[in-house]
DRENLO-39342 format. One record per residue (C-alpha): y, z, x; residue in three letters. Coordinates in nm, 4 decimals, decimal comma, padded with zeros to 6 digits. Layout:
// DRENLO-39342
{y=Y; z=Z; x=X; type=ALA}
...
***
This chain:
// DRENLO-39342
{y=-02,7739; z=00,7248; x=-01,2762; type=MET}
{y=-02,6229; z=00,3848; x=-01,2228; type=LEU}
{y=-02,8391; z=00,0792; x=-01,1778; type=ASN}
{y=-02,8499; z=00,0306; x=-00,8027; type=GLN}
{y=-02,9867; z=-00,3240; x=-00,8016; type=LYS}
{y=-02,7300; z=-00,5146; x=-01,0015; type=GLN}
{y=-02,3979; z=-00,4426; x=-01,1696; type=PRO}
{y=-02,4187; z=-00,2816; x=-01,5121; type=SER}
{y=-02,3208; z=-00,4773; x=-01,8216; type=GLY}
{y=-01,9880; z=-00,2970; x=-01,8206; type=PHE}
{y=-01,9194; z=-00,3991; x=-01,4632; type=ARG}
{y=-02,0454; z=-00,7523; x=-01,5209; type=ARG}
{y=-01,7933; z=-00,7926; x=-01,7995; type=SER}
{y=-01,5151; z=-00,6570; x=-01,5796; type=ARG}
{y=-01,6108; z=-00,8906; x=-01,2955; type=ILE}
{y=-01,6281; z=-01,1811; x=-01,5352; type=SER}
{y=-01,2835; z=-01,1020; x=-01,6705; type=ARG}
{y=-01,1462; z=-01,0699; x=-01,3201; type=TYR}
{y=-01,2786; z=-01,4063; x=-01,2113; type=SER}
{y=-00,9960; z=-01,5651; x=-01,4062; type=GLY}
{y=-00,7495; z=-01,2817; x=-01,3894; type=SER}
{y=-00,5200; z=-01,4470; x=-01,1402; type=MET}
{y=-00,4555; z=-01,7194; x=-01,3972; type=ASN}
{y=-00,3918; z=-01,4821; x=-01,6888; type=GLN}
{y=-00,0530; z=-01,4056; x=-01,8369; type=ARG}
{y=00,1012; z=-01,0862; x=-01,7086; type=LEU}
{y=00,1023; z=-00,8378; x=-01,9973; type=THR}
{y=00,3638; z=-00,5640; x=-02,0447; type=PRO}
{y=00,0970; z=-00,2973; x=-01,9949; type=ALA}
{y=-00,0114; z=-00,4468; x=-01,6625; type=THR}
{y=00,3505; z=-00,4854; x=-01,5539; type=ALA}
{y=00,4097; z=-00,1175; x=-01,6335; type=ALA}
{y=00,1101; z=-00,0217; x=-01,4208; type=LEU}
{y=00,2390; z=-00,2303; x=-01,1321; type=LEU}
{y=00,5881; z=-00,0781; x=-01,1525; type=LEU}
{y=00,4649; z=00,2762; x=-01,0899; type=ILE}
{y=00,3351; z=00,2256; x=-00,7317; type=PRO}
{y=00,6592; z=00,0810; x=-00,5849; type=PRO}
{y=00,8579; z=00,3621; x=-00,7460; type=LEU}
{y=00,6387; z=00,6304; x=-00,5888; type=THR}
{y=00,6142; z=00,4409; x=-00,2569; type=TRP}
{y=00,9921; z=00,4304; x=-00,2362; type=ALA}
{y=00,9905; z=00,8076; x=-00,2727; type=GLY}
{y=00,7206; z=00,8231; x=-00,0069; type=ASN}
{y=00,9464; z=00,6338; x=00,2354; type=ALA}
{y=01,2326; z=00,8750; x=00,1664; type=ILE}
{y=01,0114; z=01,1782; x=00,2195; type=VAL}
{y=00,8642; z=01,0273; x=00,5360; type=GLY}
{y=01,2137; z=00,9797; x=00,6740; type=ARG}
{y=01,3147; z=01,3354; x=00,5827; type=LEU}
{y=01,0007; z=01,4796; x=00,7421; type=MET}
{y=00,9992; z=01,2749; x=01,0646; type=ASN}
{y=01,1417; z=01,5667; x=01,2642; type=GLN}
{y=00,9256; z=01,8315; x=01,0994; type=GLN}
{y=00,5787; z=01,6792; x=01,0628; type=VAL}
{y=00,4286; z=01,4254; x=01,3078; type=PRO}
{y=00,3387; z=01,0953; x=01,1349; type=PRO}
{y=-00,0395; z=01,1052; x=01,1820; type=MET}
{y=-00,0490; z=01,4687; x=01,0789; type=THR}
{y=00,1587; z=01,3938; x=00,7708; type=LEU}
{y=-00,0821; z=01,1210; x=00,6671; type=ASN}
{y=-00,3883; z=01,3416; x=00,7166; type=MET}
{y=-00,2371; z=01,6334; x=00,5225; type=LEU}
{y=-00,1425; z=01,3946; x=00,2462; type=ARG}
{y=-00,5030; z=01,2895; x=00,1954; type=TRP}
{y=-00,6365; z=01,6436; x=00,2293; type=VAL}
{y=-00,4147; z=01,7489; x=-00,0622; type=ILE}
{y=-00,5016; z=01,4423; x=-00,2722; type=ALA}
{y=-00,8729; z=01,4896; x=-00,2037; type=THR}
{y=-00,8604; z=01,8552; x=-00,3059; type=ALA}
{y=-00,6804; z=01,7709; x=-00,6321; type=ILE}
{y=-00,9257; z=01,4951; x=-00,7241; type=LEU}
{y=-01,2351; z=01,6913; x=-00,6170; type=ALA}
{y=-01,3203; z=01,8243; x=-00,9676; type=PRO}
{y=-01,3749; z=01,4633; x=-01,0757; type=LEU}
{y=-01,4607; z=01,3022; x=-00,7446; type=GLY}
{y=-01,7563; z=01,5202; x=-00,6466; type=TRP}
{y=-01,9714; z=01,3306; x=-00,8973; type=ARG}
{y=-02,0036; z=01,0621; x=-00,6317; type=ILE}
{y=-02,2944; z=01,2772; x=-00,5080; type=TRP}
{y=-02,4992; z=01,1502; x=-00,8018; type=HIS}
{y=-02,4567; z=00,7965; x=-00,6673; type=HIS}
{y=-02,5169; z=00,8665; x=-00,2984; type=ARG}
{y=-02,7681; z=00,5822; x=-00,2692; type=ALA}
{y=-02,4963; z=00,3401; x=-00,3771; type=LEU}
{y=-02,2530; z=00,5036; x=-00,1369; type=VAL}
{y=-02,4907; z=00,4322; x=00,1503; type=LEU}
{y=-02,5188; z=00,0688; x=00,0397; type=GLN}
{y=-02,1407; z=00,0335; x=00,0151; type=ALA}
{y=-02,0598; z=00,2461; x=00,3211; type=LEU}
{y=-01,9355; z=-00,0383; x=00,5464; type=PRO}
{y=-01,6996; z=-00,1586; x=00,2710; type=ARG}
{y=-01,5878; z=00,1983; x=00,1921; type=LEU}
{y=-01,5070; z=00,2602; x=00,5572; type=MET}
{y=-01,3057; z=-00,0624; x=00,5677; type=ALA}
{y=-01,1173; z=00,0322; x=00,2496; type=LEU}
{y=-01,0325; z=00,3760; x=00,3878; type=ALA}
{y=-00,9272; z=00,2338; x=00,7243; type=LEU}
{y=-00,7011; z=-00,0323; x=00,5744; type=ALA}
{y=-00,5608; z=00,1523; x=00,2733; type=GLY}
{y=-00,5718; z=00,5245; x=00,3428; type=MET}
{y=-00,5143; z=00,5212; x=00,7180; type=PHE}
{y=-00,3485; z=00,2050; x=00,8482; type=SER}
{y=-00,0828; z=00,1397; x=00,5879; type=TYR}
{y=00,0384; z=00,4962; x=00,5487; type=ASN}
{y=00,0153; z=00,6019; x=00,9133; type=SER}
{y=00,2009; z=00,2956; x=01,0352; type=PHE}
{y=00,4657; z=00,3410; x=00,7682; type=GLN}
{y=00,5291; z=00,7003; x=00,8777; type=TYR}
{y=00,5486; z=00,5806; x=01,2380; type=LEU}
{y=00,7973; z=00,3131; x=01,1345; type=ALA}
{y=01,0189; z=00,5726; x=00,9683; type=LEU}
{y=01,0663; z=00,7494; x=01,3022; type=ASN}
{y=01,2882; z=00,4636; x=01,4212; type=THR}
{y=01,3952; z=00,2831; x=01,1046; type=SER}
{y=01,5473; z=00,3587; x=00,7640; type=THR}
{y=01,3551; z=00,3595; x=00,4348; type=PRO}
{y=01,5508; z=00,0542; x=00,3181; type=ILE}
{y=01,4605; z=-00,1489; x=00,6261; type=ASN}
{y=01,0993; z=-00,0326; x=00,6307; type=VAL}
{y=01,0392; z=-00,1214; x=00,2672; type=THR}
{y=01,2212; z=-00,4536; x=00,2963; type=LEU}
{y=01,0133; z=-00,5549; x=00,5974; type=VAL}
{y=00,7073; z=-00,4700; x=00,3880; type=ALA}
{y=00,8255; z=-00,7341; x=00,1405; type=SER}
{y=00,6677; z=-00,9958; x=00,3668; type=ILE}
{y=00,3383; z=-00,8838; x=00,2155; type=MET}
{y=00,3234; z=-01,1634; x=-00,0481; type=PRO}
{y=00,2993; z=-01,4145; x=00,2356; type=PHE}
{y=00,0070; z=-01,2299; x=00,3957; type=TRP}
{y=-00,1593; z=-01,1878; x=00,0543; type=MET}
{y=-00,1467; z=-01,5582; x=-00,0319; type=LEU}
{y=-00,2572; z=-01,6598; x=00,3167; type=LEU}
{y=-00,5504; z=-01,4149; x=00,3238; type=ALA}
{y=-00,6634; z=-01,5247; x=-00,0206; type=GLY}
{y=-00,6629; z=-01,8892; x=00,0832; type=ARG}
{y=-00,8288; z=-01,8413; x=00,4223; type=LEU}
{y=-01,0928; z=-01,5815; x=00,3409; type=PHE}
{y=-01,1528; z=-01,5982; x=-00,0356; type=PHE}
{y=-01,0795; z=-01,9639; x=-00,1167; type=ASN}
{y=-00,8104; z=-01,8704; x=-00,3693; type=VAL}
{y=-00,5740; z=-02,1680; x=-00,4153; type=PRO}
{y=-00,2028; z=-02,1194; x=-00,3519; type=ILE}
{y=00,0044; z=-02,2355; x=-00,6473; type=LYS}
{y=00,3410; z=-02,4073; x=-00,6036; type=ALA}
{y=00,5338; z=-02,1400; x=-00,7920; type=HIS}
{y=00,3800; z=-01,8723; x=-00,5683; type=SER}
{y=00,5049; z=-02,0557; x=-00,2599; type=LEU}
{y=00,8539; z=-02,0752; x=-00,4083; type=ILE}
{y=00,8451; z=-01,7038; x=-00,4887; type=ALA}
{y=00,7278; z=-01,6229; x=-00,1363; type=VAL}
{y=01,0089; z=-01,8373; x=-00,0016; type=GLY}
{y=01,2676; z=-01,6232; x=-00,1788; type=PHE}
{y=01,0990; z=-01,3059; x=-00,0568; type=THR}
{y=01,0850; z=-01,4270; x=00,3034; type=LEU}
{y=01,4542; z=-01,5147; x=00,2875; type=CYS}
{y=01,5248; z=-01,1541; x=00,1953; type=GLY}
{y=01,3088; z=-01,0260; x=00,4798; type=VAL}
{y=01,4772; z=-01,2639; x=00,7260; type=ALA}
{y=01,8184; z=-01,1318; x=00,6255; type=LEU}
{y=01,7098; z=-00,7751; x=00,6968; type=VAL}
{y=01,5405; z=-00,8534; x=01,0270; type=LEU}
{y=01,8499; z=-01,0460; x=01,1417; type=SER}
{y=02,0784; z=-00,7654; x=01,0198; type=ARG}
{y=02,2785; z=-01,0127; x=00,8130; type=GLY}
{y=02,3310; z=-01,2801; x=01,0814; type=ASP}
{y=02,0686; z=-01,5503; x=01,0370; type=VAL}
{y=02,1511; z=-01,6977; x=01,3772; type=SER}
{y=02,0020; z=-01,3807; x=01,5268; type=ASN}
{y=01,6584; z=-01,4987; x=01,4142; type=LEU}
{y=01,6470; z=-01,7297; x=01,7157; type=LEU}
{y=01,6584; z=-01,4319; x=01,9498; type=SER}
{y=01,5364; z=-01,1542; x=01,7252; type=ILE}
{y=01,3612; z=-00,8561; x=01,8783; type=GLN}
{y=01,1783; z=-00,6247; x=01,6457; type=LEU}
{y=01,2623; z=-00,2568; x=01,6737; type=VAL}
{y=00,9530; z=-00,0351; x=01,6895; type=PRO}
{y=00,9816; z=00,0569; x=01,3205; type=GLY}
{y=00,9858; z=-00,3086; x=01,2111; type=ASP}
{y=00,6804; z=-00,3884; x=01,4214; type=ALA}
{y=00,4838; z=-00,0903; x=01,2862; type=TRP}
{y=00,5702; z=-00,1930; x=00,9318; type=MET}
{y=00,4512; z=-00,5477; x=00,9868; type=LEU}
{y=00,1160; z=-00,4054; x=01,0954; type=LEU}
{y=00,1151; z=-00,1784; x=00,7909; type=ALA}
{y=00,1523; z=-00,4768; x=00,5572; type=THR}
{y=-00,1527; z=-00,6395; x=00,7141; type=LEU}
{y=-00,3481; z=-00,3232; x=00,6391; type=GLY}
{y=-00,2391; z=-00,3187; x=00,2753; type=TRP}
{y=-00,3184; z=-00,6890; x=00,2364; type=THR}
{y=-00,6699; z=-00,6211; x=00,3594; type=THR}
{y=-00,7087; z=-00,3237; x=00,1264; type=TYR}
{y=-00,5959; z=-00,5182; x=-00,1809; type=SER}
{y=-00,8303; z=-00,8103; x=-00,1215; type=TRP}
{y=-01,1232; z=-00,5782; x=-00,0495; type=LEU}
{y=-01,0569; z=-00,4219; x=-00,3905; type=LEU}
{y=-01,0244; z=-00,7587; x=-00,5612; type=ALA}
{y=-01,3401; z=-00,9071; x=-00,4103; type=LYS}
{y=-01,5967; z=-00,6240; x=-00,4289; type=PRO}
{y=-01,9550; z=-00,6193; x=-00,3087; type=THR}
{y=-02,2193; z=-00,5475; x=-00,5780; type=PRO}
{y=-02,2514; z=-00,1837; x=-00,4688; type=ALA}
{y=-01,8737; z=-00,1449; x=-00,4613; type=GLN}
{y=-01,8536; z=-00,2895; x=-00,8136; type=SER}
{y=-02,0979; z=-00,0281; x=-00,9382; type=GLU}
{y=-01,9062; z=00,2548; x=-00,7746; type=LEU}
{y=-01,5656; z=00,1348; x=-00,8912; type=SER}
{y=-01,6789; z=00,1596; x=-01,2545; type=ALA}
{y=-01,6118; z=00,5326; x=-01,2044; type=HIS}
{y=-01,2595; z=00,5339; x=-01,0687; type=TRP}
{y=-01,2280; z=00,9001; x=-00,9677; type=ALA}
{y=-01,5446; z=00,9244; x=-00,7544; type=PRO}
{y=-01,4720; z=00,5797; x=-00,6093; type=PHE}
{y=-01,1182; z=00,6738; x=-00,5060; type=LEU}
{y=-01,2283; z=01,0188; x=-00,3920; type=TRP}
{y=-01,4895; z=00,8901; x=-00,1477; type=ILE}
{y=-01,2293; z=00,6552; x=00,0014; type=GLN}
{y=-01,0005; z=00,9547; x=00,0524; type=MET}
{y=-01,2757; z=01,1582; x=00,2164; type=VAL}
{y=-01,3464; z=00,8767; x=00,4620; type=ILE}
{y=-00,9721; z=00,8263; x=00,5064; type=GLY}
{y=-00,9415; z=01,1901; x=00,6167; type=ILE}
{y=-01,1972; z=01,1113; x=00,8848; type=GLY}
{y=-00,9945; z=00,8168; x=01,0161; type=TRP}
{y=-00,6722; z=01,0169; x=00,9929; type=SER}
{y=-00,8333; z=01,3155; x=01,1635; type=GLY}
{y=-00,9190; z=01,1045; x=01,4662; type=ILE}
{y=-00,5591; z=00,9800; x=01,4880; type=ALA}
{y=-00,4213; z=01,3316; x=01,4395; type=THR}
{y=-00,6382; z=01,4668; x=01,7189; type=ALA}
{y=-00,5082; z=01,1925; x=01,9449; type=ALA}
{y=-00,1521; z=01,2721; x=01,8391; type=GLU}
{y=-00,1807; z=01,6421; x=01,9295; type=TRP}
{y=-00,4108; z=01,6392; x=02,2319; type=TRP}
{y=-00,4830; z=01,2951; x=02,3778; type=VAL}
{y=-00,1312; z=01,1467; x=02,3938; type=LEU}
{y=00,0286; z=01,4646; x=02,5399; type=PRO}
{y=-00,2471; z=01,4756; x=02,8006; type=ALA}
{y=-00,1540; z=01,1190; x=02,8960; type=LEU}
{y=00,2102; z=01,2121; x=02,9381; type=GLY}
{y=00,3274; z=01,1393; x=02,5857; type=GLY}
{y=00,5559; z=01,3608; x=02,3770; type=PRO}
{y=00,4255; z=01,6943; x=02,2549; type=VAL}
{y=00,4339; z=01,6979; x=01,8730; type=PRO}
{y=00,6200; z=01,9740; x=01,6921; type=GLN}
{y=00,5691; z=02,0981; x=01,3376; type=MET}
{y=00,7630; z=02,3394; x=01,1212; type=THR}
{y=00,6610; z=02,5020; x=00,7938; type=TRP}
{y=00,9077; z=02,5790; x=00,5176; type=ASP}
{y=00,9491; z=02,5269; x=00,1441; type=THR}
{y=01,0798; z=02,1743; x=00,1905; type=GLY}
{y=00,7755; z=02,0727; x=00,3932; type=VAL}
{y=00,5368; z=02,2130; x=00,1335; type=TRP}
{y=00,7173; z=02,0327; x=-00,1488; type=LEU}
{y=00,7124; z=01,7104; x=00,0512; type=ALA}
{y=00,3387; z=01,7420; x=00,1153; type=LEU}
{y=00,2688; z=01,8043; x=-00,2524; type=ILE}
{y=00,4699; z=01,4967; x=-00,3470; type=TYR}
{y=00,3029; z=01,2599; x=-00,0993; type=VAL}
{y=-00,0386; z=01,3985; x=-00,1932; type=GLY}
{y=00,0110; z=01,3416; x=-00,5671; type=VAL}
{y=00,2541; z=01,0608; x=-00,6540; type=ALA}
{y=00,2133; z=00,7889; x=-00,3864; type=PRO}
{y=-00,1493; z=00,8824; x=-00,3258; type=ALA}
{y=-00,3322; z=00,9677; x=-00,6492; type=LEU}
{y=-00,1051; z=00,8141; x=-00,9119; type=ILE}
{y=-00,0005; z=00,5029; x=-00,7191; type=ALA}
{y=-00,3488; z=00,4174; x=-00,5929; type=TYR}
{y=-00,4969; z=00,4506; x=-00,9414; type=ARG}
{y=-00,2276; z=00,2304; x=-01,0974; type=CYS}
{y=-00,2475; z=-00,0228; x=-00,8139; type=TRP}
{y=-00,6251; z=-00,0517; x=-00,8482; type=GLY}
{y=-00,5954; z=-00,1165; x=-01,2217; type=LEU}
{y=-00,3078; z=-00,3603; x=-01,1750; type=GLY}
{y=-00,4887; z=-00,5609; x=-00,9072; type=VAL}
{y=-00,8064; z=-00,5794; x=-01,1178; type=SER}
{y=-00,6062; z=-00,7160; x=-01,4131; type=ARG}
{y=-00,3500; z=-00,9457; x=-01,2515; type=ALA}
{y=-00,5007; z=-01,0200; x=-00,9099; type=GLY}
{y=-00,3482; z=-00,9469; x=-00,5669; type=PRO}
{y=-00,1336; z=-01,2625; x=-00,5610; type=ASN}
{y=00,0717; z=-01,1446; x=-00,8595; type=ILE}
{y=00,0517; z=-00,7693; x=-00,8049; type=ALA}
{y=00,1944; z=-00,7928; x=-00,4548; type=VAL}
{y=00,5280; z=-00,9230; x=-00,5818; type=PHE}
{y=00,5740; z=-00,5986; x=-00,7735; type=PHE}
{y=00,5230; z=-00,4105; x=-00,4478; type=ALA}
{y=00,8311; z=-00,5970; x=-00,3276; type=SER}
{y=01,0340; z=-00,3833; x=-00,5699; type=LEU}
{y=00,9837; z=-00,0857; x=-00,3383; type=THR}
{y=01,2995; z=-00,1567; x=-00,1324; type=PRO}
{y=01,5096; z=-00,1731; x=-00,4474; type=VAL}
{y=01,3976; z=00,1750; x=-00,5479; type=PHE}
{y=01,4248; z=00,2948; x=-00,1870; type=ALA}
{y=01,7845; z=00,1771; x=-00,1649; type=ALA}
{y=01,8849; z=00,3751; x=-00,4725; type=VAL}
{y=01,7048; z=00,6859; x=-00,3504; type=MET}
{y=01,8441; z=00,6543; x=00,0026; type=SER}
{y=02,1985; z=00,6449; x=-00,1280; type=THR}
{y=02,1548; z=00,9836; x=-00,2941; type=PHE}
{y=01,9034; z=01,1584; x=-00,0656; type=ALA}
{y=01,9945; z=01,0305; x=00,2828; type=LEU}
{y=02,3498; z=00,9049; x=00,2404; type=LYS}
{y=02,2311; z=00,5688; x=00,3772; type=GLU}
{y=02,4039; z=00,3177; x=00,1517; type=ALA}
{y=02,2799; z=-00,0441; x=00,1629; type=PRO}
{y=02,4782; z=-00,3114; x=00,3481; type=HIS}
{y=02,5768; z=-00,6452; x=00,1925; type=TRP}
{y=02,2686; z=-00,8216; x=00,3283; type=PHE}
{y=02,0460; z=-00,5635; x=00,1634; type=HIS}
{y=02,1900; z=-00,6596; x=-00,1764; type=TYR}
{y=02,1282; z=-01,0280; x=-00,1086; type=VAL}
{y=01,7735; z=-00,9461; x=00,0013; type=ALA}
{y=01,7172; z=-00,7483; x=-00,3188; type=PHE}
{y=01,8293; z=-01,0506; x=-00,5198; type=GLY}
{y=01,5855; z=-01,2763; x=-00,3333; type=CYS}
{y=01,2965; z=-01,0371; x=-00,3964; type=ILE}
{y=01,3747; z=-00,9996; x=-00,7670; type=LEU}
{y=01,3935; z=-01,3784; x=-00,7992; type=THR}
{y=01,0499; z=-01,4071; x=-00,6414; type=GLY}
{y=00,9068; z=-01,1561; x=-00,8892; type=ILE}
{y=01,0651; z=-01,3422; x=-01,1812; type=TRP}
{y=00,9193; z=-01,6745; x=-01,0681; type=ILE}
{y=00,5663; z=-01,5498; x=-01,0154; type=THR}
{y=00,5496; z=-01,3453; x=-01,3387; type=SER}
{y=00,6805; z=-01,6114; x=-01,5781; type=ARG}
{y=00,4288; z=-01,7269; x=-01,8427; type=PRO}
{y=00,2978; z=-02,0746; x=-01,7681; type=ARG}
{y=00,0969; z=-02,3390; x=-01,9427; type=GLU}
{y=-00,2772; z=-02,2655; x=-01,9116; type=ASN}
{y=-00,1926; z=-01,9178; x=-01,7811; type=ALA}
***
């Protein structure tokens, strides 16, 4: 049984190492960990676009976490041995599940109903700005000059996409529903990442055991997603909204297996490790690679080739990643 009063020596060492992690040099191993999530998230955007006429967005998100929870259950059920800690950390666990398991994914699937995977993932590239701002406002993490420059490049790429290649349109820009949903999704993921990076004592104890810690977030996430799914099928139609439709075939089952394994289990595990080693302010720039992967996948899977402004936006994002990940003096 874990010590429920203070973090174990193992966790104390991890917390101590993290306290300076945002100033450490980015290692190849950490970079490899941080490359896996954007690759799987790009695939998630493609699948979400393919499924938008077959599975309603809230339902897709709930089924995703049901599958992931079932797969991780053989390891995750051990959280029962630490139920006292779970009760202590319950408010934080509910916030993690709301921000990471429900908000980000549900809003992304909603965005894909009216937008393309390339646009959705490029709009999400504004996340470095939210991450730096949240760290400064709520966690007193200083914003370094090179991070601001990197964010500037990333925001230029986002502005190009939102203006559809004509920067003068920014003066009168009107977000399409998909863009607006994705902006909300990035706020959810920013919250999730900082809640991981700045744990409570009880959360630190639980996170020493990654599978039970992730599993309990998924279980709570199913609860949040279940509420939204019920509203999607019964409440909104009763209020005059559209009646959701769902079809079952081999393609749907394969899509559900993919979103329940790769962008859920694998990506969340790698992201958690990457954030704990490099810090959210560096990790988030790797998330900006998602649109690059999404563009390649869209060309083959959806026949949605990028436009010229997408290529320029990709270049801006890659420049931002290069700037923020360069070794520096005293890093």
